[in-house]
N, C-alpha and C positions, 0 to 999 in steps of 0.2 A: 340432494344430488350425491350419488355414490361414485367415487372414482375407482377404477380398477387399478391393480398394482402396476400395470404397464403404462397407465396415464401419468403416474407420478414420476417426476424427474428430480433427482437429487441435486442440490445446489452445486455450482461449479467448484472444483477443487481450488483452494486458495494458493496452490503452488504457482499458478500462472500470474497471480496478482502480486505476490510478494516481491520479486526482483525489481519490478518497475517502481513500486512504492519505495523500496529501500534506496534505489538509485536516485529517485527524486528527492528523498529526504537527505541523502548525502550531498546532493548538488545544492539544495537550499541551505544546508548547514554550512558548507564551505563558502557559499556566496555570502551568507550572513557574517561569517568570520572575516572574510576579506573586506566586506563593506564596513562593518562596525566591530572593531576589536573588543575584547572583554573589558568592560569599564572597571572591573575590580583590580586590574593590574596597575 
């Protein structure tokens, strides 16, 4: 099966994915810090 150039779709740009992931990571990080403080202190 041969696909023409117009049938190929490039992957979605990661720009739309990054902010949500970063926000989620920050939220989980702050939640973890509030729930369980650093045991090394």
